Phi, psi and omega in degrees: 000132186286145173242037181254133182232144173255116176255125180249098183211131179270346171279113189301320173302316173295318179302314177295319185305309182286319179300316185294327179287318183288325178293323176295342177254019169090014181270155172262129187244120169261146182229147174221154186252351179218173186288331183288315182295321177300318186290320186291324174288328180291330182271344183252346180251169183248107187240141176287331180195165180233124176260113189239120175284154184273315178269096195238146174283155181085310181204119187299156182294322176290333173292323177300317186295313181298322187288316175308305183292327185284341178276359183081014180270118182249026172304130178309130175236135175256119176266128177257132177203146172287341180280099183254010178291170176300311181302321183287327175304304188297321171305316180296313184296320185287340183282350179122357181287149180273338182201158186221122182231124186273148174273138012275158189225159170268143185288329178300322179286334171292318183293316169306318177294319178300310184303319182288331176286335172287328177282340188299134180217193184299322179239100187258009176297131191238136180277139187280131178264125186244357178210157185226150176224142169213104174074230181269011186254134182223133180232129187241116178294321184290314178276348177064045187237147184234129175223147174227120175062037180084351176266136179279139176248118176278129179234144170294156179306314186299312184308312178307310185293327176281334172285323172304313174301317180289321179287330175297327189250037182303126180090354182243161182278123177263117185270164182298323176302313190297317176301315181296322188282313188283324191262318183254359174059041173255144177236032170214162185261107182291342176269009189292315178283336175290326174300319182294328191285308183294323174301318188287328176288324174299318181293320181296319179294323184283333181289340174303330180269098182244168175294322172249095181282058183230171178290156184304315181298313182298327177299314179303318182289318179293331178284326180292314185300314181294322177296321176295321179284326181292343173276305187287321185300309176304324181291310184293322180295322184294313179300321180299315188286320177300312186294314178301324174295324183296307183297323181293329176297313181296323179292312181300323184293323179288327179296312179299318180298320186284332179293315191289323175298313182292319179293328180296313176301320172300318178296326186276321185221019180059210189293324175303325182284329175292322174296327175293314180293332179281323176296325175300316184295317175294324182289328184269358179082012191283349175240038175304322180256030184215177172236155168211139178212133173251125179236149170285188180292345178258016181063023176279142176295125171248324170196159174140186182246015168240153198279328188210164176284133178305120176304331182276355188260119183269147176290144179090004183292134182280336174190138175204153173246117181223154169271124190231158175252107172300151175302140183079004181241143176257004189246125169290145180236144177277119185242142167269118191246145169221137182245149179230137175258112174292158182298326188274004176104344182283163182243141183235127177243123190242128180218158167222155187286138183241023175297322181303309180303319179289320170305317175302306188301323179296320185289319177295330184286318182292322180287329173302306174301317177300321181297313183294328178291330178280325181291328178301302177294327182286330170298318181292323173294318180297322175298318176298316179303320178290320185297311176308312180295315191289326177288327174305310181295318175296325177287323177295319169296321180296324185294319184289318181293328172305315182297315177300314183294341176276359177097011172262110188262003190275344191278148181219163181283137176280094179294331180283342184279342181250179177290172181294337182281343176255358181284330168297316182287322173305312187295325190287316178301315176301315181300322176297323180285333172289325175298310182301315180300320172301310181297325178294322180297316180296321181291331178292326184291319184295318182288336170291336178267015177303320181297328184285315180299324189279337177279345181286162183289001179284352182232128180257148181264142172200162189272137173213171173257122187294329177296321173303314182300320183286329177295320181300303181307310180308306187299323177286322182273359185303306186296323182292317178297312176297325178300330178278357185072029177245188182215149181225141173209160184249129173292108189283144183199183176300157178297143183237091181287153182200142178253110182188195176272105195291324182297297185306315178298316178297328176288326177301304178303316169308323177296317189288326177295315185290330174289322178292329176293327179285315193248013187280342177095174177289140176057032182272146179250117178272132180244132177236142183202155181243137178236144177253101177265023178087269172286355176203169176236166178221135176253120190247129179233126188226147177223174184239039178276203180283349175073184180239129177303144186306323182286348178256355189287332173289319179299324181299333186269002176276164186286145180059015183258126176232135183290164184298321182293338188257012179283348179267350175258163180291146177154164188244352185077029185249344191300305187283339175294317185292313182300314178302316175305315180291319175306304183302320183293341171258029179073004180247213184195169168252143185233118182263133192223157175269131183263358172056065358268170174106194188240135171244123179242132182244123178263103181267130183235122187264149188282328189286000177251011181278342191296135183296333177281004177283214187289358178272000000 
């Protein structure tokens, strides 16, 4: 059985909500945001079911459905629509849909309908289950009785619903979304913001384990120093090597010249001619910085300026370096030596001093060390200059960013004030800021139209107990608050009935609790309460944090306005603004007060706005 679902929904939030829930339950989800794309996907793909919104841009949902059925495509279709009257349901079913679900809806109900469509066959009658068993645990839905090993277990209503949900889904994964909807009747995730905060903290903690566990300025300086050494060291080593090779070549050339001269003399007059040539070289001073020795086969000296053949030097050695004492000298000198075996058995030793080469090597090594010592401060200075330029530009970006964070989107980076290398970055950031300003303006229009959305059939009004709603919120947030080392409690009181939009009011109170959780301070106790004031009701959320100064309280309730102390925490500046919007749509407002210490927020909801024929 295929597990692929097509979701055709133009509202991005609703589409994300449905797709996330389906993917958590093992479905593969394709999405389309308008009728034409939805029709293309539906005719081209093999889907187990199609979730189809009715009011779509480009092509109406019922028109898409009619086109599918006309083409002979019988994929099961569930129509989602805010048009939930009986006539509209009948119209959708007659157009060819297999099911019709009105908004707002519970995801668990949508999931159950999709699974029912997949189970549907020629004989689709299903036996209604009124009891569940798991090992020695028994749950009866008719008598609302739970037993384990024959012993009765008394459960609260919410505990019973949670156990029923788990037993209905034995062997399956029960997601957080399913529990919130089935047990608490919530269609939003109150821990979404908290999860993002925890993830950000974990990311910042992991970021500290770097290859270079230093501060950013020190890393810039060290990288600049390493780059300077990476350039200078290979150059100096290359100079050292090439100079050494040049000196070696000069030494070899001197030995080669003397070897050719003596072999020429040997060719003309044998050993006597070589002996005579050696004596002439010594007499003329041609071998002032060298040594020469002609010895017979028994290593006895025939001619030369050293007394005997070195015992460690074997005949025929192409090259060797030894310290020898020339005749008339008391100081040993390092020579580069070459030996020859003459055809008549005599041996010839030729050598030249390499002391000059050694002095050159020592000088080059000192120069190399000096250059490295000079490269280090130059690299540090270069790194500091680079850091200063980078910090100046970063401060310029940060200054603009802080102004934008305060709600002023008109500031831009001055690309002409910096070099050409920064102009491209500044232009890109300015373009990004212009796009952000445009998106924020669009978001402002969306939030300003919230009243219209709340008056639409998408949001249902119903009677509920405000105290019970606050208990639900306290129960949901309890583990989050305890994980942060805080506490949350509901001030118990009498029942406070109210007729209004439970979901929107719950979301508004959740926003206030999240604000208290973020800014309430360490070891804070968040207190929530409900009051019946006759013509109105109030939901109160109080903390013991730093609070908000009186002169800033009005500004804090405006959209995108964040106080200076809140800029280091995650948020968009919409929490209090959205709570105020919900309160005003119920004829009330929010009031910020001093809790001594901390902040006390009163969400006022008027009862004269409860009537269904009012602004809803």
